[in-house]
N, C-alpha and C positions, 0 to 999 in steps of 0.2 A: 641345531641348538649348540650353545657354547659347550655343554657337557660332552656332546658327541664329538665336536671338533677337538676338544682337549684330549679326550680318551684316544681317539683315532691317532692323533699326532704322537702322543706319548707311547702308545703301543707300537706304532710303526717305526719309531726310533730305536726301540729295544731290540738288540740283535738276538736275544734269546726267545723272541716271540714271533710266531707266524700269525699274522692277523688278516682276516677277511672282513669286509663290510658289506652290508646289504642296506641300502638307503632308499627309503620310501619318501618321495616328494609328493605331498598332497596336491592333486589336480594336475601335476605336470609329468608324472611318470617316474621311473626308476632313475636313481643316480648311477653314475658310472665313472670308471677311471681305474688307475692302478690298484690292485688288490680288492676291487669291488666284485661281488657276485652278481650275476644277472638274475638269479632266482634262489629261493631258499632251498637248501639241500632236502630233497624229497624222498629219500630212502634212509633206512637205518644204517646202511653201509656208508652213505655219503656223510651223514651227520656224526657218525662215530669217531671221526678224526678230530672233533672239537672238544677241548678241555673246559672251556668257559664260554657261555653265551651272555651277552649284554643285550637287554631289551630296553630301548629308550621309550620315547613317547609314541609307541606303536601298539596296535591292537589287532583284534580279529575283525576282518571286514573287507570290503572291496578294495583291491589294490594294496592290501596289507597282508598280514598273516592269515592262515586258514586253520580250521579245527585240526586238520591232519598235521600241520606244522606244530601246533601246540602238543599233540600227542607224541610226536617225535622228540620234542624238547623235554617233555616230562619223562619219557623213557630213557633219554640220555642221562638226565640228572639222577633218576632213581636207580638205574641199573648199571651205569658205567662210571659212577663216582665223579661226574662232571659238575661244574658249578653253573648257577644261573643268577644273574644280577638284574634286578628290576630297577630302572632309573625313570620314574614317572615324570611327566611333563604337563604343561599347561593345557594341552588338548584333552587330557583326561582319558587317553586311550587305554590305560591300564585297567580301567573298570570293565572293559570288554572281556578280559581274561577271567573274570569272576563267573562267567557262564561258559567256561572252556575247561579242558583237562588240566590247565595250569592253576585252577582255583585252589586246589588243595595245597599247592606249593607256597602260597603267599605267607610270609611270616607275620603279617599284620592284618587287622581288619580295617579296610578302607571305608571312609565316610562317603557313601554313594550319593548323599545329598549335595556334595561339593565336588563335582567332577573336575572343575578347573583348579582345584587346590585352594590354598590359603596364602594370600599375599598380605604383607604388612608394610607400612610406611617406614618403620624403623628397622634398622639392621638387627638380625638375630644371630645367635651362635649355636653351634652344636656343643652340647655338654656331655662329656663322657660319663657313662654309668660306672659303678664300681667294677663291673665285669669288663667294660670297655677299656678301663685303665690298664687292665692286665692282658687284653686280647692281642693276638698277633696282627690282626687286621688293622688295628688302630695304633700300632706301635711305630713311632718315628724314631724313638731313642730307647736304648735298653734301660736307662734310668727312668723310673716311673715319674718322679717329680719333674725331670727335664721334659719328658714326653707330654705331661700335662701343660707345661708352659708353652710348648710348641703348638699344641692345639689351641691355646688361648690367643696365639699370634695369627692364626689363620683368618683370612677375610670372612666376613659374615655373609648372610644371605637374606633375601627379602621374600622368598617364596618357598613353599613346601607342599608336598602332596597332602591331601586331607586324610588323616589317619585317626581312627577311634582308639585303638589299643593294639598291643601285641597279642598274637595268638598263643595259646598254651603250648609249651615246648620250644618257644622261640627265645633267643638270647638278645636282649636289648643292649646295644653297645653305646648308643648316643641318643640323647633326647633334645627336644626343642628348648631353648633357653627361656622363652617367655610364654609359649602357649601350653595350656593344660586343660583338662576336662575332669570329669568325675573319676576317671581311672588314673589320673596323675599327669605328669608332663608327657607331651606327645612323643612317641618313639619315632625316630627318623632313620637310624642306622640299626638294622635288625637282621640277625641271621637265624636260620632254621635248617635242621637236617631234613633231607627228603630222600628216603631210601638210603642208598650208599653215598649220595651227593649232598651238596650244600646250596642253599638259596640265600 
């Protein structure tokens, strides 16, 4: 996916980051190359060296992650103050986590009736919430007005995961510019504390 390629390249270029990738290719086996792992870290000792884990359009299942992997990720986040970032995709594999130890960590309620997400013909934007305008994760500029202008200049998007609402205790940083339901605008950038860590 574009998101994966962008993130991998950006993190690989950062001299302050040590990055490892684990790439699942549907039907053709594992990806490989420089800084690629051949398997998911399968012990607490192996996974404890990671500060942040990104989960793209991957889930629990054959040739993907296992229930034991999910338990290790949950323990890493809750007990070691690490971060977990969910980046859903069109395959809808994030829904498999709802029947795994990671279910409690989700900051939103996913719409299980739309596993492939929501696509639109017209370009949409992320709109910062009042909390998002002040949050460090969404800060491109120290000046709040300038930061808001920078967000408006970002390219739009045509697809998003299908979300019903944020979960209690979550902080909504950005919402969909056009989609809403009975709970309000759909939350798209959401954080939540999990034990001593963040999701």
